[in-house]
N, C-alpha and C positions, 0 to 999 in steps of 0.2 A: 504494500500500500504506500501511496505517496500523498503528500500534502502540497498543494499549490497555495502559498501564503502571499496575500496582497496587503501591504501596509500602506495606509494613506493618511496624510495630514491634511485636514480640510479647514479652510478659513472660516471664521465665525460668521461672516456675512452671508454664507450660503449653507451653513451647517445643517439647519433643520430640513431644508429642501433636499440636500444631498442624502441625508440619513433616510428620509422617507423614500427617495428614489432607490437607494441601495436595497432597502428591505422589501419594497413592493414591486420593483421592476428588475434591477440589475441582478441581484442574487437569484431570483427565480429564473431569469433568462440564462444565467450561467448553468444552473441545474438542468434546464430544459435542453441543453446541448446533448445531454446523455453521457457526458464525459466525467461527471462528478456525481458521487452518491450522497454527499453530505456537505453542508456548509455551516460554519460557526463564525459569528461575528463577535468581536470583543473590542472593548475600548482599552487602549493602552494607557496605563495609569502613570503617566509622566508628563510634566509640563515642559513643553518645547520652548526654547529661546525664541523661535520664530512665531510663537503663539499658535492658535488653532487647536483642534482636537485631533488626536490620532486614533485610528482604528486598524485592527487586523482582521482580515477575513480569511479563513482557512477552508479550502475546498479539498475534499478527499477524493482521490481517484485510484483506480486499481493498478495502473502500471505507468511507467515512464512513456511507453508508446502511446497510451491514451492521452497523456498530457501533451505529447508532441502533436498528436492529431488536433487537439484543441488549439495549439499555436497556429497550425496550418489552416484550419477550417473556420475558426470562430474568433480568435483573439483580436484581430484588427478591427472587425466590425463592432465588437463590444467595447473596446477601448475608445474607438472614435466617437461613440455616442456620449461617453463621459466628457470627452474633450469639447464636443459641440455644446453640451448643456452647461458645463461648469468652467470652461476655458482654462485659464491658468491659475485658478483659485485653489489648487490642490497639488500635492506632491506625492507621488506613489513610487514604491519600490517593491519588487517581487522576489520571492525566494522559493526554491524547490526543496522539499524536505522528504527524506525517505524514512518511513517508520521502521524502526529496528525492533522495538518491543512495546507492549502495552501492559500495564499492571493496574489493578484496581484494588481499592481498599475493601477489606472484609469487615463487616460489622461484627463486633465481639459482644455477645450478650453475657451478662453475669448471672 
């Protein structure tokens, strides 16, 4: 399994509009490509010198090949929409992560 992580710092002037667009349109469109099985959006709890609010969205995919297919078939279109709507009021960087292991806490009952 792989995670495609997209971290974005968004200016306060468009924050609410961007957040609504992400939750109601962009993330569902990413999932509708059929290349990701799960998406988790988190707020990064750090104050940036440049201001704004930073979010991380992690999209889970089954293989690096599927992620490469996303880049070839869908990425440009989905990225262009964000640029058209929000111009230069955000900064984004992307990271590919390979899941090595997962561990879960077990509840201990006394």
